[in-house]
C-alpha positions, 0 to 999 in steps of 0.5 A, a space after each residue: 594908308 587908310 585910317 582905322 574906323 573909329 570904334 573898332 580896334 585894330 589887330 596888329 600882327 607881331 613876331 615873338 621870340 621864344 622865351 628861355 622857359 619855353 626852350 627848357 620845357 622842351 629840352 629837359 624831357 628830351 634829355 631825361 629820356 635820352 639819359 634813361 635810354 643809356 642806362 641798362 638795368 641789371 640782367 638779373 635782379 639784385 639778391 641780398 646775400 648773407 655775409 661770407 665766412 673768412 679767416 679770423 685774424 683777430 679775436 677778443 675774449 673778456 673774463 670777469 673779475 675773480 670770485 673767492 678761490 677763482 683767481 686764475 684765468 686759463 687760456 688754450 688754443 684748440 688749434 695748437 697755435 703759439 704766441 703772445 696774447 695782449 691784455 688791456 690795461 696790463 703791460 704783461 702779455 700772456 705767452 701761449 705755448 703747448 697746452 694751457 697758459 695760466 695767469 693769476 689776475 683778480 681784476 677783469 681781463 680782456 685779451 686779444 689774439 691776432 694772426 694764427 692765435 685768433 681762431 680756436 682761442 678759449 679762455 675760462 676762469 674757475 676755482 673753488 666750485 665756480 666756473 665761467 667761460 670768457 666770451 667775446 663781446 656781444 651786441 646783446 645778451 640776456 640774464 634771467 632769474 637775477 635777484 635784488 634782495 638780501 637773500 638773493 642778489 646779483 651784480 652786473 659787470 660791464 668790461 670795456 676791452 677797447 680804448 674808446 668809450 662804450 655804451 650799454 642800455 639795460 632793460 629790467 623786466 619783473 613780474 608786472 612788466 618792464 621796470 624803470 631804472 634810469 641809472 641803467 639806461 645809456 651807461 657809458 663805460 670808459 675805455 679799459 674800465 670796468 663798471 659794476 651795478 648792484 641790483 639790490 641797491 638800484 632796484 631793491 625787490 624780492 621778485 626775480 628779474 630779467 636783464 636785457 643788455 644791449 651795446 649800441 656803441 663800442 664793445 663790452 664784456 657782460 657778466 653777472 655774479 649771482 649770490 644766495 645768502 640764507 640769512 641766519 643759517 650761515 650758508 652763502 654761495 655765489 657763482 656766475 650766471 651764464 648769459 643767454 644769447 636770445 629768446 627761444 621757443 625751445 630751450 634746453 637747460 642742461 646740468 641738474 647735478 646729482 644732489 637734492 636741493 632747492 630749484 627755482 625756474 625763472 622764465 621771462 617773456 619779452 614779447 607783446 603777447 602771453 607765452 604758454 610754456 610746457 616743462 619736460 624732463 630730459 632723460 637719456 632715453 626720452 623727453 617727457 612731460 611729468 604728470 601734474 606739472 601744469 604749463 606756465 603762463 607768462 604775461 607779456 613783458 614779465 617774469 614768472 618763477 616756479 619752485 621745481 624742488 619737489 619735482 626734481 627730487 621725486 622718483 620720476 625725475 631720477 636720472 634727469 639731465 635737464 629740462 626742456 621748455 617749449 613756449 608759444 612765444 620766444 622766452 629766456 630762462 634759467 634754473 637756479 639750484 642751491 644744493 648742499 650750500 652750493 649755487 649753480 645755474 642751468 641756462 640755455 646755450 647756443 646750438 652747436 653744428 661745428 666745434 666747441 671748446 673749453 679749458 677745464 678745472 681739475 677734478 670730476 667733470 661731465 659733458 652733457 649733450 641733448 637736443 639733437 635735430 637728427 642722427 649725428 655724431 659727436 667726437 670729443 678730445 681731452 688734452 692735459 695741461 701740457 697739450 697731450 691727449 688724454 682720451 678721445 671718443 665718438 658717440 652717436 646722438 639722435 633726436 629725443 635723447 640726451 647723454 652725460 659723459 664722464 670726462 677723465 679728471 686730468 683733462 684740462 682742454 676739451 675739443 668737441 666736434 659735432 657732425 651731421 646734426 645740431 645740438 646743445 651741450 653743457 659742462 658739469 664741473 665738481 665736486 667740490 661744489 657744482 658749476 654748470 656752463 653751456 658750451 658756445 661755438 668756437 670762434 674759427 672764422 670771421 665774416 665779410 659782408 656781401 657788397 656789390 653795385 646795384 647797377 651793372 
């Protein structure tokens, strides 16, 4: 064998076995491509569909604690169902038969119905010129025009109908924007308990305020008691301030009563840009902007109030049934009336396109209809306290018109059915006094979410 030439490097050929990393570098892409080839995309793109209605098997209604003279809670099934209602924190149940069941309880009451009793259940608390519906717990509600001063004060009430704790976050808006009230953020309400918050103690101010109450955990019944005290004059009145479900660009505030008095309109703008709000009067024949009434300008995140006492006592407002507010941004609102020493509130209700119901106090009462989106009909049925029919009527409604319908004094249950349109409705009750409550859709069905696999 020849020796390598000095000064030159020898080239020696060697055979190297493939390393593991080299093999994986080839196999992984091949396996990935093969796996993707086995997956077939859905024949059609996946659609996000709304939840579907289903039969309501369980419902809970929450009534606030009593006001003086309003100790009774009245319950009725608008589906004529019978059975037992369970109540939180009480051994006694409520037996519901034909007509109206009445229970005398001053504390807040949470009642639960199951099975055939769940659809069409209605409960109200009323008496001595005060009235309120007992709503289902909601994830968010608004109260506009609350007070925190000696002359006008409000108390927020949170009722937990369940066994576990619930949490509420309360945002307070004032004339200059959101106010910091640490004691109203992250409020925990123990199971079966009721917590009350006097705004005059927590955030004393003479300004009108608005509350946004969110419930991120658990369930709560949320109520506000509003009090007006004319210091030195001896006149003191209180009533429940109805909640508003959400801010709106078009709001109907129904229920002015017929007595002259003080009228204060409060409008809250939770948005981040200014809202301009036009005020119209609602009459039986039309809705119109009265001369000399300028639009309101509501800065972002704030509350603006205006005195409408002179306008609503003038000849131009004779026969008016309510107000319509048209805003450039969604707002919340309320009209507070103090007439002959009695306090009442007009607050925008929820649109009705099916059924609504109420359990009524004895005495005079009127059904108010407005805001129809087109031609349609409303059929109302009045029953007495034993479930017997007292009166029934079908009325035609149309866009731009409003109606005030006198209900028979013996009527204890009201069933309202809306067909071929969507509208707003409220009840005026009294004398004695005046209570105004917007009607809400009757709970008849539950909802099942649409859940499907993404790949087929």
